[in-house]
C-alpha positions in Angstrom: 0.0 0.0 0.0 1.1 3.6 -0.7 2.8 4.7 2.6 1.8 8.4 1.8 -1.8 7.8 2.2 -3.3 9.1 5.5 -6.9 8.8 6.8 -7.3 12.6 6.4 -6.9 12.1 2.5 -10.5 10.9 2.4 -13.1 13.1 0.9 -16.5 13.8 2.4 -18.9 10.9 2.0 -16.2 8.4 1.2 -15.9 5.0 3.2 -12.6 3.2 3.7 -11.9 -0.3 5.1 -9.0 -2.0 6.8 -7.1 -4.1 4.4 -6.2 -7.7 4.9 -2.9 -8.4 6.5 -1.6 -10.7 3.7 -2.1 -11.1 0.0 -3.9 -14.0 -1.6 -1.9 -14.4 -4.8 1.4 -13.0 -6.5 1.7 -11.4 -9.8 4.6 -11.2 -12.2 4.9 -7.8 -13.8 5.9 -8.5 -17.5 7.1 -4.8 -18.3 6.4 -1.3 -17.8 4.3 1.4 -19.4 5.7 4.7 -20.5 3.2 7.7 -20.7 3.6 11.4 -20.8 1.8 11.6 -17.4 3.7 11.7 -14.0 0.6 12.9 -11.9 -2.9 11.5 -11.6 -4.2 14.7 -12.2 -2.7 15.1 -15.6 -3.8 11.5 -16.8 -6.9 11.5 -19.1 -10.2 10.7 -17.4 -10.4 7.4 -19.4 -8.1 5.7 -22.0 -10.2 7.2 -24.9 -9.4 10.6 -23.7 -6.1 10.9 -25.3 -4.4 10.3 -28.6 -1.0 10.4 -27.1 1.5 7.6 -28.4 2.6 5.6 -25.3 5.0 2.7 -25.1 4.7 -0.7 -23.5 8.2 -1.9 -22.5 7.9 -5.6 -22.4 10.7 -7.6 -20.4 12.8 -9.1 -22.9 12.3 -12.6 -21.3 8.9 -12.6 -22.7 9.9 -11.6 -26.5 8.6 -15.1 -27.8 5.2 -14.4 -26.3 4.9 -11.4 -28.9 4.7 -14.0 -31.7 1.5 -13.2 -33.7 0.9 -9.8 -31.8 1.7 -7.7 -34.8 -1.2 -8.9 -36.7 -3.5 -7.3 -34.1 -4.9 -3.8 -34.5 -6.1 -3.5 -30.9 -4.9 -5.2 -27.8 -6.2 -5.5 -24.1 -3.7 -4.3 -21.6 -4.0 -5.2 -17.9 -2.0 -3.0 -15.6 -1.4 -2.5 -11.9 -1.9 1.0 -10.7 0.6 0.8 -8.1 0.2 4.4 -6.8 -3.5 4.1 -6.0 -4.9 3.7 -2.6 -6.4 0.5 -1.9 -8.9 0.9 1.0 -12.0 2.8 -0.3 -15.3 1.1 -0.4 -17.2 4.2 -1.4 -15.8 7.0 -3.4 -16.8 10.6 -4.0 -15.6 11.6 -7.4 -14.8 15.3 -8.1 -17.5 15.2 -10.6 -20.5 13.2 -10.1 -22.3 11.4 -7.1 -20.6 9.1 -4.6 -20.8 5.4 -5.6 -19.3 2.2 -4.5 -16.0 1.5 -5.7 -17.1 -1.4 -7.9 -19.5 0.8 -9.7 -16.5 3.0 -10.8 -13.6 2.8 -12.9 -11.4 4.6 -10.5 -7.9 3.1 -10.0 -8.7 3.4 -6.2 -9.9 -0.1 -5.3 -8.7 -3.2 -3.3 -6.7 -4.6 -6.3 -5.9 -1.6 -8.4 -5.9 -3.5 -11.8 -6.8 -1.5 -14.7 -7.6 -2.5 -18.3 -7.4 -0.6 -21.5 -8.3 -1.5 -25.1 -5.3 0.2 -26.9 -4.7 0.6 -30.7 -1.2 -1.0 -31.7 0.7 1.2 -33.9 3.9 -0.9 -34.4 6.3 -3.1 -32.5 10.0 -2.3 -32.1 11.7 -5.4 -30.6 9.9 -5.8 -27.3 8.4 -2.5 -27.3 4.9 -1.8 -28.4 3.9 1.6 -29.4 0.1 2.2 -28.8 -2.6 4.7 -28.3 -5.4 4.4 -25.8 -3.9 4.8 -22.3 -4.7 6.5 -19.0 -2.2 5.5 -16.6 1.1 7.1 -14.9 4.4 6.7 -16.5 6.3 3.6 -15.2 2.9 1.6 -14.4 3.6 -2.0 -14.1 2.2 -4.3 -16.9 0.4 -7.4 -15.9 -0.7 -8.9 -19.2 -1.4 -8.5 -22.8 -4.4 -10.1 -24.7 -5.7 -9.6 -28.2 -8.9 -7.7 -28.4 -11.6 -9.6 -30.6 -14.4 -7.0 -31.5 -16.5 -10.2 -32.2 -16.5 -11.3 -28.7 -15.2 -8.4 -26.5 -17.6 -5.7 -27.6 -21.0 -5.5 -26.2 -22.9 -2.5 -27.8 -25.9 -2.8 -25.8 -24.2 -2.7 -22.3 -25.5 -0.1 -20.0 -24.3 1.6 -16.9 -27.4 3.1 -15.7 -26.1 5.8 -13.5 -23.8 7.2 -16.2 -26.8 7.8 -18.7 -28.4 10.3 -16.2 
């Protein structure tokens, strides 16, 4: 957990919980994401909010895992928002009503795992150049998956509160 987080960093209406003392699983970071953003306030609100070219620096030990990736126009990236606090159950966004953490895309969550569908521009060795990210520079990469429009897109999906 980020040691800089204090209980007075909570906004009015937010609810925090004590975190478990131990982790349930381990994760291997397979690389790092490089973006132009070093502060959360500078990041786009969502991954579609920027057309900045970002790079995904894959650990060279995973180079063989990129076989076939160049044929993809879009990829799903899973990454770990390592600077986010992890204890909020209810959040009060700067804009909008307070909501439960699981009803939001905020990086603040018990397991700050984020997902973005990115457009793959090119691959240079073990570096992927992509568009469509909203994370801080140096964010740890968890996984890369191909995006299949035929099965991953759900055009009639609704988040009721966001339509109001």
